[in-house]
Structure formats: structure tokens, C-alpha cells
C-alpha positions as CSV (number, residue, x, y, z in Angstrom):
1,M,-0.1,0.4,-0.3
2,L,1.3,3.5,-0.6
3,N,0.8,5.4,2.7
4,G,2.1,8.7,1.0
5,P,4.1,10.5,-2.0
6,A,5.7,7.7,-4.1
7,P,9.5,9.2,-3.7
8,Y,10.4,8.8,-7.8
9,T,9.0,10.7,-10.7
10,G,8.7,8.3,-13.9
11,R,5.8,6.7,-15.2
12,T,4.3,3.6,-12.8
13,F,3.9,0.3,-14.1
14,V,1.5,-2.7,-12.6
15,R,2.5,-5.8,-14.1
16,E,0.3,-8.4,-11.9
17,G,-1.7,-8.2,-8.7
18,R,-2.5,-5.2,-6.8
19,L,-1.2,-1.6,-6.2
20,R,-3.3,-0.1,-3.1
21,I,-3.5,3.8,-2.8
22,G,-3.8,4.5,1.0
23,H,-2.9,8.4,0.0
24,P,-4.8,11.3,-2.2
25,E,-1.4,12.4,-3.2
26,A,0.1,8.3,-3.3
27,L,0.8,9.2,-7.3
28,Q,1.3,12.3,-7.8
29,N,4.6,12.4,-9.0
30,T,3.9,9.9,-12.2
31,P,3.4,10.9,-15.1
32,A,1.5,8.0,-16.5
33,L,0.2,4.6,-14.7
34,E,0.1,1.0,-16.7
35,L,-1.9,-1.4,-15.5
36,S,-1.8,-4.4,-17.3
37,E,-4.2,-7.4,-17.8
38,G,-5.3,-9.0,-14.6
39,A,-3.1,-6.2,-12.8
40,V,-5.2,-3.6,-10.0
41,L,-5.5,-0.2,-9.1
42,D,-7.0,-0.1,-5.6
43,V,-8.3,3.4,-5.0
44,T,-11.1,1.9,-1.9
45,P,-9.0,3.6,0.6
46,V,-9.2,7.1,-0.3
47,P,-12.6,8.3,-1.4
48,G,-13.2,10.7,-4.2
49,F,-9.8,9.7,-5.5
50,T,-8.3,12.1,-7.7
51,W,-5.7,11.6,-11.1
52,A,-4.9,15.1,-11.9
53,G,-3.7,16.9,-14.1
54,T,-2.2,15.7,-17.5
55,R,-1.4,12.2,-16.8
56,T,-2.3,9.2,-18.6
57,L,-4.1,6.0,-16.9
58,S,-3.8,3.3,-19.5
59,G,-3.8,-0.4,-19.8
60,L,-5.7,-3.7,-19.5
61,G,-6.0,-3.8,-15.9
62,R,-9.0,-2.4,-13.4
63,V,-9.9,0.4,-11.0
64,E,-11.4,-0.8,-8.0
65,G,-13.0,2.0,-5.8
66,G,-14.0,5.6,-7.1
67,L,-11.5,7.2,-9.4
68,T,-12.4,11.1,-10.3
69,L,-10.4,12.2,-13.6
70,Q,-9.6,15.7,-13.9
71,N,-9.7,17.6,-16.8
72,G,-7.0,17.3,-19.1
73,G,-6.3,13.7,-17.6
74,I,-6.5,10.9,-19.9
75,L,-7.8,8.0,-19.7
76,A,-6.6,4.9,-22.3
77,P,-8.1,1.9,-21.7
78,G,-6.2,-1.0,-23.9
79,L,-3.4,1.1,-24.4
80,T,0.3,-0.6,-23.7
81,N,3.8,-0.1,-23.8
């Protein structure tokens, strides 16, 4: 579980399993997050989790919990690198 801002500034890849978010700013420093097939981004511990700014959320995985995509954010289901 990420309980505070991640200590890195690069892209985040969740290849398998579950990345559980426990803090509203846990992913604030990542410009993009990609979920591989079967991977889960779990934002249930943070009601109203917001994906802010001009960042990309992509992949074949799934999101559990409520996620708000702010103006400028990119949601790209199916897009993988």
C-alpha cells in the first residue's frame, strides 16, 4: 500500500497483482500509470481519489473504487507499451 507520495517521478507500471493506494497524493509524481491485464489499481481506501493534471491512466487492468479523472487527464483503456 502506498501511504504517502511515491518517492520517484517516473512512470508507474503495475504488471501483476494489486497496487493499493492509501493516500490521495500517492501517485502525484508519476506522469503515467499502466495496468497490465489482470492487474488492479485499488483506490478504495481513498474516497474520491483524483487522477489530476495531464497524466495518463492506461492498460488492460482494472480500477477498484471511485476515481475522478480531472480535466486534461487521459484515460486510455487497452493502450499498453
